[in-house]
N, CA and C of each residue as an Amber inpcrd file, in Angstrom:
protein
   552
  81.1300000  31.7080000  -9.7270000  79.8500000  31.5430000 -10.2670000
  79.7700000  32.0080000 -11.7010000  80.6570000  32.7950000 -11.9120000
  80.7140000  33.3120000 -13.2520000  81.0080000  32.1990000 -14.2280000
  81.6960000  31.2150000 -13.8120000  82.0290000  30.1060000 -14.6790000
  80.8030000  29.2530000 -15.0030000  79.8970000  29.1420000 -14.0790000
  78.7140000  28.3180000 -14.2860000  77.7490000  29.0360000 -15.2080000
  77.6110000  30.2940000 -15.1330000  76.6510000  31.0390000 -15.9400000
  77.2120000  31.4040000 -17.3010000  78.5000000  31.3090000 -17.4680000
  79.0840000  31.6770000 -18.7460000  78.5800000  30.8010000 -19.8960000
  78.5130000  29.5520000 -19.7390000  78.0430000  28.7700000 -20.8800000
  76.6050000  29.1390000 -21.2500000  75.7610000  29.4580000 -20.2450000
  74.3730000  29.8210000 -20.5630000  74.3170000  31.1640000 -21.2620000
  75.2050000  32.0220000 -20.8720000  75.2350000  33.3320000 -21.5110000
  75.7180000  33.2170000 -22.9520000  76.6450000  32.3510000 -23.1350000
  77.1780000  32.2180000 -24.4780000  76.1500000  31.5730000 -25.3970000
  75.2340000  30.8020000 -24.8410000  74.1970000  30.1740000 -25.6450000
  73.1850000  31.1990000 -26.1200000  73.0660000  32.2340000 -25.3910000
  72.0970000  33.2460000 -25.7670000  72.5450000  33.9940000 -27.0040000
  73.7560000  33.8640000 -27.3380000  74.2480000  34.5560000 -28.5130000
  74.1610000  33.7050000 -29.7550000  73.7520000  32.5040000 -29.6340000
  73.6420000  31.6330000 -30.8020000  72.5360000  32.1130000 -31.6930000
  72.6700000  31.9570000 -32.9120000  71.6120000  32.3800000 -33.8080000
  70.3840000  31.4550000 -33.6610000  69.1830000  31.9850000 -33.7480000
  67.9560000  31.2330000 -33.4820000  67.4460000  30.4940000 -34.7040000
  67.9000000  30.8460000 -35.8750000  67.4160000  30.2000000 -37.0720000
  68.0840000  28.8550000 -37.2120000  67.2460000  27.7670000 -37.0900000
  67.7340000  26.4330000 -37.3370000  68.5340000  25.8540000 -36.2130000
  68.5690000  26.4750000 -35.1420000  69.3560000  25.9050000 -34.0560000
  68.5350000  25.9040000 -32.7810000  69.0620000  25.1600000 -31.8550000
  68.4070000  25.0290000 -30.5620000  69.2110000  25.8070000 -29.5760000
  68.4520000  26.5120000 -28.7140000  69.1900000  27.2980000 -27.7330000
  68.2910000  27.6380000 -26.5670000  68.9190000  28.2140000 -25.5950000
  68.1980000  28.6400000 -24.4030000  67.9150000  30.1060000 -24.5020000
  66.7260000  30.4500000 -24.1960000  66.3370000  31.8540000 -24.1640000
  66.3290000  32.2640000 -22.7160000  67.1070000  33.2000000 -22.3980000
  67.2160000  33.6440000 -21.0090000  66.2710000  34.7810000 -20.7160000
  65.5480000  35.2070000 -21.6830000  64.5730000  36.2570000 -21.4630000
  63.3750000  35.6470000 -20.7060000  63.1630000  36.0540000 -19.4800000
  62.1630000  35.4570000 -18.5910000  60.7660000  35.7210000 -19.1220000
  60.4920000  36.8670000 -19.6420000  59.1480000  37.1840000 -20.1120000
  58.8030000  36.3760000 -21.3580000  59.7500000  36.0910000 -22.1850000
  59.4820000  35.3420000 -23.4080000  59.4400000  33.8450000 -23.1150000
  60.2030000  33.3790000 -22.1800000  60.2940000  31.9430000 -21.9310000
  59.2470000  31.4310000 -20.9470000  58.6680000  32.2620000 -20.1660000
  57.7140000  31.8100000 -19.1240000  56.4980000  31.0970000 -19.7200000
  55.8030000  31.6440000 -20.7400000  54.6750000  30.9010000 -21.3030000
  55.1130000  29.5830000 -21.9470000  56.2990000  29.5710000 -22.5370000
  56.7890000  28.3430000 -23.1570000  57.0690000  27.3080000 -22.0740000
  57.7710000  27.7590000 -21.0400000  58.0950000  26.8380000 -19.9450000
  56.8170000  26.3140000 -19.2780000  55.8810000  27.2020000 -19.0890000
  54.6180000  26.7800000 -18.4660000  53.8940000  25.7640000 -19.3390000
  53.8970000  25.9950000 -20.6440000  53.2310000  25.0530000 -21.5360000
  53.9710000  23.7200000 -21.5540000  55.3180000  23.7440000 -21.5000000
  56.0930000  22.4980000 -21.4640000  55.8070000  21.7640000 -20.1520000
  55.8370000  22.5020000 -19.0410000  55.5890000  21.8910000 -17.7350000
  54.1620000  21.3250000 -17.6870000  53.2090000  22.1160000 -18.1910000
  51.8330000  21.6290000 -18.2080000  51.6940000  20.4050000 -19.1130000
  52.3500000  20.4080000 -20.2310000  52.3180000  19.2540000 -21.1360000
  52.8770000  18.0220000 -20.4660000  54.0350000  18.2030000 -19.7840000
  54.6500000  17.0670000 -19.0920000  53.7270000  16.5930000 -17.9620000
  53.2010000  17.5530000 -17.2190000  52.2880000  17.1950000 -16.1220000
  51.0470000  16.4740000 -16.6570000  50.4970000  17.0010000 -17.7240000
  49.3140000  16.3710000 -18.2990000  49.6620000  14.9850000 -18.8000000
  50.8170000  14.8540000 -19.4680000  51.2180000  13.5420000 -19.9710000
  51.4210000  12.5440000 -18.8270000  52.1230000  13.0160000 -17.7730000
  52.3980000  12.1290000 -16.6520000  51.1470000  11.9020000 -15.7800000
  50.4070000  12.9190000 -15.6230000  49.2370000  12.8350000 -14.7540000
  48.0250000  12.2590000 -15.4690000  48.1380000  12.1340000 -16.7950000
  46.9990000  11.6120000 -17.5340000  46.6380000  10.2040000 -17.0510000
  47.6200000   9.3610000 -16.8640000  47.3580000   8.0180000 -16.3670000
  46.8230000   8.0680000 -14.9420000  47.4220000   8.9000000 -14.1390000
  46.9620000   9.0230000 -12.7500000  45.5340000   9.5640000 -12.7140000
  45.3170000  10.6270000 -13.5060000  43.9710000  11.1870000 -13.5800000
  42.9980000  10.1970000 -14.2060000  43.4950000   9.4650000 -15.1920000
  42.6570000   8.4520000 -15.8310000  42.2790000   7.3830000 -14.8180000
  43.2290000   6.9320000 -14.0050000  42.9350000   5.9480000 -12.9640000
  41.9520000   6.5210000 -11.9430000  42.1870000   7.7720000 -11.5410000
  41.2680000   8.4040000 -10.5920000  39.8660000   8.5360000 -11.1800000
  39.8030000   8.9520000 -12.4280000  38.5030000   9.0890000 -13.0790000
  37.8360000   7.7320000 -13.2810000  38.6540000   6.7130000 -13.6430000
  38.0970000   5.3680000 -13.7910000  37.5510000   4.8550000 -12.4560000
  38.3330000   5.0830000 -11.3850000  37.8580000   4.6740000 -10.0610000
  36.5620000   5.3960000  -9.6980000  36.5590000   6.6800000  -9.9500000
  35.3580000   7.4800000  -9.6660000  34.1790000   6.9850000 -10.5120000
  34.4820000   6.7130000 -11.7940000  33.4480000   6.2110000 -12.6990000
  32.9170000   4.8680000 -12.1970000  33.8190000   3.9740000 -11.7570000
  33.4070000   2.6590000 -11.2370000  32.5430000   2.8160000  -9.9800000
  32.9550000   3.7230000  -9.1010000  32.1640000   3.9600000  -7.8890000
  30.7850000   4.5090000  -8.2420000  30.7420000   5.4250000  -9.1880000
  29.4570000   5.9960000  -9.6100000  28.5850000   4.9110000 -10.2440000
  29.1960000   4.0930000 -11.1290000  28.4400000   3.0130000 -11.7530000
  27.9550000   2.0000000 -10.7180000  28.8320000   1.6960000  -9.7390000
  28.4460000   0.7670000  -8.6740000  27.3000000   1.3630000  -7.8580000
  27.3900000   2.6360000  -7.5580000  26.3150000   3.3020000  -6.8200000
  25.0240000   3.2920000  -7.6270000  25.1280000   3.5290000  -8.9300000
  23.9460000   3.5040000  -9.8000000  23.3590000   2.0980000  -9.8280000
  24.2470000   1.0620000  -9.9740000  23.7620000  -0.3170000  -9.9780000
  23.0700000  -0.6610000  -8.6540000  23.7120000  -0.2610000  -7.5570000
  23.0960000  -0.5140000  -6.2480000  21.7500000   0.2020000  -6.1280000
  21.7270000   1.4360000  -6.6210000  20.4720000   2.1930000  -6.5890000
  19.4130000   1.5120000  -7.4420000  19.8130000   1.0140000  -8.6170000
  18.8750000   0.3080000  -9.4860000  18.3720000  -0.9680000  -8.8180000
  19.3040000  -1.7000000  -8.1810000  18.9000000  -2.9230000  -7.4750000
  17.9370000  -2.5900000  -6.3330000  18.2760000  -1.5410000  -5.5860000
  17.3850000  -1.1190000  -4.5000000  16.0310000  -0.6820000  -5.0540000
  16.0650000   0.0260000  -6.1730000  14.8330000   0.4800000  -6.8100000
  14.0060000  -0.7210000  -7.2590000  14.6770000  -1.7090000  -7.8900000
  13.9580000  -2.9060000  -8.3340000  13.3910000  -3.6530000  -7.1330000
  14.1830000  -3.7550000  -6.0720000  13.6890000  -4.4040000  -4.8520000
  12.5060000  -3.6530000  -4.2810000  12.6040000  -2.3350000  -4.2630000
  11.4970000  -1.5280000  -3.7500000  10.2650000  -1.6880000  -4.6390000
  10.4700000  -1.7460000  -5.9680000   9.3430000  -1.9420000  -6.8800000
   8.7110000  -3.3140000  -6.6650000   9.5420000  -4.3550000  -6.4460000
   9.0090000  -5.6900000  -6.1610000   8.1960000  -5.6760000  -4.8650000
   8.7530000  -5.0330000  -3.8440000   8.0320000  -4.9530000  -2.5690000
   6.7380000  -4.1620000  -2.7400000   6.8070000  -3.0850000  -3.5350000
   5.6060000  -2.3000000  -3.7890000   4.5630000  -3.1400000  -4.5130000
   4.9910000  -3.9140000  -5.4980000   4.0610000  -4.7690000  -6.2440000
   3.4810000  -5.8480000  -5.3370000   4.3220000  -6.4170000  -4.4730000
   3.8260000  -7.4110000  -3.5150000   2.8180000  -6.7660000  -2.5710000
   3.1380000  -5.5570000  -2.1030000   2.2200000  -4.8530000  -1.2020000
   0.9110000  -4.5420000  -1.9200000   0.9940000  -4.1310000  -3.1790000
  -0.2250000  -3.8560000  -3.9460000  -1.0360000  -5.1390000  -4.1350000
  -0.3230000  -6.2340000  -4.4150000  -0.9930000  -7.5210000  -4.5790000
  -1.6970000  -7.9200000  -3.2880000  -1.0010000  -7.7770000  -2.1590000
  -1.6220000  -8.0940000  -0.8680000  -2.8120000  -7.1750000  -0.6130000
  -2.6590000  -5.8920000  -0.9660000  -3.7540000  -4.9440000  -0.7830000
  -4.9660000  -5.3610000  -1.6130000  -4.7320000  -5.7410000  -2.8810000
  -5.8420000  -6.1880000  -3.7250000  -6.4940000  -7.4320000  -3.1310000
  -5.6660000  -8.3530000  -2.6510000  -6.1910000  -9.5820000  -2.0410000
  -7.0250000  -9.2520000  -0.8110000  -6.5020000  -8.3650000   0.0340000
  -7.2360000  -7.9790000   1.2550000  -8.5160000  -7.2470000   0.8840000
  -8.4610000  -6.3870000  -0.1350000  -9.6690000  -5.6820000  -0.5670000
 -10.7150000  -6.6670000  -1.0910000 -10.2590000  -7.6890000  -1.8570000
 -11.1890000  -8.7070000  -2.3450000 -11.8080000  -9.4590000  -1.1730000
 -10.9600000  -9.8260000  -0.2040000 -11.4750000 -10.5320000   0.9750000
 -12.4600000  -9.6480000   1.7440000 -12.1170000  -8.3580000   1.8740000
 -13.0250000  -7.4390000   2.5730000 -14.3490000  -7.3220000   1.8220000
 -14.2700000  -7.2300000   0.4840000 -15.4980000  -7.1790000  -0.3110000
 -16.2970000  -8.4680000  -0.1410000 -15.5750000  -9.5960000  -0.1390000
 -16.2450000 -10.8900000   0.0400000 -16.9240000 -10.9590000   1.4050000
 -16.1870000 -10.5010000   2.4500000 -16.7770000 -10.4810000   3.7840000
 -17.9940000  -9.5600000   3.8270000 -17.8620000  -8.4150000   3.1570000
 -18.9710000  -7.4670000   3.1280000 -20.1760000  -8.0900000   2.4340000
 -19.9330000  -8.7220000   1.2660000 -21.0270000  -9.3550000   0.5180000
 -21.6110000 -10.4970000   1.3400000 -20.7170000 -11.3160000   1.9260000
 -21.1990000 -12.4220000   2.7590000 -21.9680000 -11.8960000   3.9610000
 -21.4760000 -10.8140000   4.5330000 -22.1680000 -10.2140000   5.6770000
 -23.5530000  -9.7390000   5.2900000 -23.6510000  -9.0480000   4.1430000
 -24.9570000  -8.5950000   3.6870000 -25.8610000  -9.7830000   3.3740000
 -25.2860000 -10.8100000   2.7460000 -26.0690000 -12.0050000   2.4390000
 -26.5370000 -12.6770000   3.7300000 -25.6420000 -12.7650000   4.6870000
 -25.9940000 -13.3730000   5.9750000 -27.0830000 -12.5610000   6.6710000
 -26.9680000 -11.2390000   6.6170000 -27.9900000 -10.3780000   7.2220000
 -29.3290000 -10.5990000   6.5250000 -29.3210000 -10.6510000   5.2040000
 -30.5670000 -10.8700000   4.4630000 -31.1510000 -12.2370000   4.7990000
 -30.2740000 -13.2620000   4.8690000 -30.7330000 -14.6030000   5.2080000
 -31.3500000 -14.6300000   6.6090000 -30.6640000 -14.0000000   7.5550000
 -31.1820000 -13.9450000   8.9240000 -32.5020000 -13.1840000   8.9830000
 -32.5830000 -12.0970000   8.1950000 -33.8140000 -11.3190000   8.1550000
 -34.9580000 -12.1690000   7.6140000 -34.6900000 -12.8960000   6.5130000
 -35.7260000 -13.7580000   5.9450000 -36.1010000 -14.8730000   6.9100000
 -35.0950000 -15.4570000   7.5800000 -35.3790000 -16.5080000   8.5650000
 -36.2330000 -15.9570000   9.7000000 -35.9010000 -14.7640000  10.1750000
 -36.6720000 -14.1410000  11.2450000 -38.1000000 -13.8550000  10.7990000
 -38.2430000 -13.3390000   9.5810000 -39.5850000 -13.0630000   9.0520000
 -40.3760000 -14.3630000   8.9260000 -39.7180000 -15.4070000   8.3890000
 -40.4090000 -16.6920000   8.2250000 -40.8010000 -17.2840000   9.5790000
 -39.8590000 -17.2660000  10.5250000 -40.1860000 -17.8420000  11.8370000
 -41.2730000 -17.0240000  12.5350000 -41.2330000 -15.7020000  12.3800000
 -42.2640000 -14.8540000  12.9820000 -43.6210000 -15.1290000  12.3420000
 -43.6300000 -15.2730000  11.0130000 -44.9090000 -15.5470000  10.3460000
 -45.4290000 -16.9310000  10.7410000 -44.5310000 -17.9250000  10.8940000
 -44.9670000 -19.2510000  11.3440000 -45.5250000 -19.1780000  12.7640000
 -44.8370000 -18.4170000  13.6270000 -45.3130000 -18.2620000  15.0010000
 -46.6750000 -17.5810000  15.0090000 -46.8160000 -16.5310000  14.2110000
 -48.1170000 -15.8500000  14.1250000 -49.1930000 -16.7780000  13.5890000
 -48.8460000 -17.6030000  12.6110000 -49.7980000 -18.5550000  12.0510000
 -50.2120000 -19.5840000  13.1090000 -49.2050000 -20.0630000  13.8850000
 -49.5150000 -21.0100000  14.9510000 -50.4060000 -20.3550000  16.0150000
 -50.0550000 -19.1170000  16.3740000 -50.8890000 -18.4090000  17.3570000
 -52.3110000 -18.2220000  16.8390000 -52.4350000 -17.9200000  15.5550000
 -53.7640000 -17.7650000  14.9460000 -54.5130000 -19.0920000  15.0010000
 -53.7990000 -20.1950000  14.6940000 -54.4300000 -21.5200000  14.7570000
 -54.8510000 -21.8440000  16.1880000 -53.9670000 -21.5550000  17.1640000
 -54.3110000 -21.7960000  18.5640000 -55.5340000 -20.9570000  18.9770000
 -55.5450000 -19.7140000  18.5170000 -56.6690000 -18.8340000  18.8290000
 -57.9600000 -19.4060000  18.2470000 -57.9000000 -19.8290000  16.9750000
 -59.0980000 -20.3900000  16.3300000 -59.5320000 -21.6770000  17.0230000
 -58.5540000 -22.5290000  17.4000000 -58.8950000 -23.7600000  18.1030000
 -59.5170000 -23.4530000  19.4650000 -58.9250000 -22.4530000  20.1550000
 -59.4710000 -22.0710000  21.4610000 -60.8850000 -21.5380000  21.3170000
 -61.1010000 -20.6940000  20.3100000 -62.4440000 -20.1490000  20.0740000
 -63.4100000 -21.2770000  19.7550000 -62.9760000 -22.2080000  18.8820000
 -63.8300000 -23.3360000  18.5120000 -64.1350000 -24.2000000  19.7420000
 -63.1020000 -24.4440000  20.5660000 -63.2870000 -25.2360000  21.7780000
 -64.2680000 -24.5510000  22.7320000 -64.0790000 -23.2510000  22.9200000
 -64.9700000 -22.5010000  23.8120000 -66.3890000 -22.4800000  23.2610000
 -66.5320000 -22.3730000  21.9440000 -67.8620000 -22.4100000  21.3370000
 -68.5280000 -23.7710000  21.5950000 -67.7550000 -24.8300000  21.3950000
 -68.2930000 -26.1720000  21.6180000 -68.6910000 -26.3660000  23.0840000
 -67.8460000 -25.8770000  23.9820000 -68.1550000 -25.9830000  25.4040000
 -69.4190000 -25.2020000  25.7470000 -69.4830000 -23.9700000  25.1930000
 -70.6770000 -23.1580000  25.4410000 -71.9160000 -23.8460000  24.8840000
 -71.7940000 -24.4150000  23.6810000 -72.9280000 -25.1230000  23.0670000
 -73.3200000 -26.3190000  23.9290000 -72.3380000 -27.0500000  24.4220000
 -72.6270000 -28.2140000  25.2760000 -73.2940000 -27.7760000  26.5790000
 -72.8160000 -26.6810000  27.1560000 -73.4430000 -26.1750000  28.3900000
 -74.8920000 -25.7880000  28.1290000 -75.1070000 -25.0910000  27.0090000
 -76.4750000 -24.6780000  26.6630000 -77.3350000 -25.9140000  26.4420000
 -76.8060000 -26.9190000  25.7470000 -77.5560000 -28.1490000  25.5050000
 -77.9130000 -28.8320000  26.8330000 -76.9120000 -28.8740000  27.7250000
 -77.1690000 -29.5080000  29.0130000 -78.2360000 -28.7460000  29.7870000
 -78.1600000 -27.4390000  29.7800000 -79.1580000 -26.6410000  30.5040000
 -80.5370000 -26.8240000  29.8770000 -80.5540000 -26.7730000  28.5270000
 -81.8500000 -26.9550000  27.8420000 -82.4020000 -28.3410000  28.1510000
 -81.5200000 -29.3500000  28.0620000 -81.9460000 -30.7110000  28.3320000
 -82.4320000 -30.8380000  29.7710000 -81.6510000 -30.2170000  30.6850000
 -82.0330000 -30.2820000  32.1000000 -83.3690000 -29.5800000  32.3310000
 -83.5660000 -28.4140000  31.7150000 -84.8320000 -27.6930000  31.8740000
 -85.9770000 -28.4810000  31.2490000 -85.6790000 -29.0630000  30.0680000
 -86.7280000 -29.8690000  29.4130000 -87.0660000 -31.0770000  30.2700000
 -86.0490000 -31.6640000  30.8550000 -86.2550000 -32.8210000  31.7080000
 -87.0410000 -32.4410000  32.9610000 -86.6560000 -31.3020000  33.5270000
 -87.3860000 -30.8360000  34.7150000 -88.8470000 -30.5060000  34.3660000
 -89.0220000 -29.8720000  33.1920000 -90.3960000 -29.5570000  32.7470000
 -91.1920000 -30.8320000  32.5050000 -90.5570000 -31.8120000  31.8660000
 -91.2320000 -33.0770000  31.5810000 -91.5530000 -33.8040000  32.8730000
 -90.6160000 -33.7720000  33.8170000 -90.8570000 -34.4130000  35.0980000
 -91.9950000 -33.7130000  35.8470000 -91.9690000 -32.4120000  35.7440000
 -93.0550000 -31.6630000  36.3920000 -94.3980000 -32.0160000  35.7790000
 -94.4470000 -32.1080000  34.4600000 -95.6770000 -32.4580000  33.7690000
 -96.0720000 -33.8830000  34.1110000 -95.1080000 -34.7770000  34.1040000
 -95.3860000 -36.1660000  34.4140000 -95.8640000 -36.3170000  35.8620000
 -95.2380000 -35.6170000  36.7410000 -95.6100000 -35.7090000  38.1490000
 -97.0410000 -35.2110000  38.3710000 -97.4120000 -34.2080000  37.6380000
 -98.7600000 -33.6830000  37.8140000 -99.7900000 -34.5530000  37.1020000
 -99.4900000 -35.2500000  36.0600000-100.4410000 -36.0170000  35.2630000
-100.4090000 -37.5020000  35.5720000 -99.3980000 -37.9990000  36.0600000
 -99.2650000 -39.4360000  36.2130000 -99.6210000 -39.8860000  37.6210000
-100.0190000 -41.1130000  37.6250000-100.2310000 -41.7070000  38.9170000
 -98.9720000 -42.4480000  39.3240000 -99.0030000 -43.1170000  40.4390000
 -97.7870000 -43.7460000  40.9550000 -97.3220000 -44.8850000  40.0660000
 -98.2130000 -45.6910000  39.5730000 -97.8060000 -46.8250000  38.7580000
 -97.2070000 -46.3670000  37.4340000 -97.8410000 -45.4490000  36.8010000
 -97.3230000 -44.9090000  35.5390000 -96.0190000 -44.1830000  35.7870000
 -95.9530000 -43.5240000  36.8940000 -94.7410000 -42.7920000  37.2590000
 -93.5690000 -43.7600000  37.4230000 -93.7610000 -44.8900000  38.0500000
 -92.6930000 -45.8690000  38.2520000 -92.2710000 -46.4980000  36.9350000
 -93.2120000 -46.7660000  36.0380000 -92.8430000 -47.3180000  34.7320000
 -92.0410000 -46.3180000  33.9100000 -92.4120000 -45.0910000  33.9570000
 -91.6720000 -44.0550000  33.2110000 -90.2720000 -43.9250000  33.7570000
 -90.1370000 -43.9620000  35.0560000 -88.7950000 -43.8490000  35.6570000
 -87.9610000 -45.0520000  35.2610000 -88.4870000 -46.2240000  35.2390000
 -87.7520000 -47.4290000  34.8610000 -87.3070000 -47.3450000  33.4010000
 -88.1930000 -46.8850000  32.5600000 -87.8550000 -46.7600000  31.1430000
 -86.7260000 -45.7460000  30.9540000 -86.8200000 -44.6360000  31.6370000
 -85.7800000 -43.5910000  31.5140000 -84.4380000 -44.0900000  32.0530000
 -84.4780000 -44.8190000  33.1480000 -83.2320000 -45.3480000  33.6930000
 -82.6250000 -46.3240000  32.6930000 -83.4420000 -47.1140000  32.0610000
 -82.9500000 -48.0490000  31.0330000 -82.3320000 -47.3010000  29.8580000
 -82.9750000 -46.2100000  29.4490000 -82.4290000 -45.4110000  28.3400000
 -81.0990000 -44.7650000  28.7380000 -81.0250000 -44.2830000  29.9600000
 -79.7730000 -43.6650000  30.4210000 -78.6510000 -44.7090000  30.4910000
 -78.9760000 -45.8800000  30.9220000 -77.9890000 -46.9540000  30.9960000
 -77.4950000 -47.3120000  29.6160000 -78.3910000 -47.3790000  28.6150000
 -78.0150000 -47.6560000  27.2480000 -77.1380000 -46.5340000  26.6880000
 -77.5120000 -45.3230000  27.0090000 -76.7280000 -44.1670000  26.5250000
 -75.3420000 -44.1680000  27.1410000 -75.2660000 -44.5520000  28.3960000
 -73.9870000 -44.5840000  29.0670000 -73.0910000 -45.6410000  28.4380000
 -73.6400000 -46.7910000  28.0900000 -72.8510000 -47.8450000  27.4670000
 -72.3750000 -47.3980000  26.0770000 -73.1830000 -46.6740000  25.3790000
 -72.8160000 -46.2040000  24.0360000 -71.6850000 -45.1800000  24.1480000
 -71.7580000 -44.2950000  25.0920000 -70.7290000 -43.2510000  25.2210000
 -69.4190000 -43.8040000  25.7630000 -69.4780000 -44.8850000  26.5090000
 -68.2410000 -45.4510000  27.0540000 -67.5830000 -46.2470000  25.9860000
């Protein structure tokens, strides 16, 4: 083994100015070796890390795009829902206004029909009163006429003789017959 390490040992004796050599001092070479290894790793892994970061970046961008698309879709659905809500609110307002208008119309129709019915009842009442008055007047006339006739007959019976009595009766029957023809 001594043969394998001899060349490395002999290199340690080379002068450091202007030449290349191996430093076998572990404490002095460790930071250098670590920096060389890290440099090589960074150089080699840069592409790998770059690919990993690019993939990650693409996934993040794709997720953002999907989120934006979902957001836009949700905003469209929200706008459609708001539009439908406005439409339904307008229809509800229209129904409410129409309902109030219909109620007012029905109220006016009811008031008008009630007032017409009351007017008709008033007319019927007035006609009935007028009819009853006319009937009462006719009854009174008939009674007065009958009493006057009875009084006249009584007077005639007491003052007239049989011949005059028969002529008066004939004349009255003739007048009644004429009156009957006129009324028919």
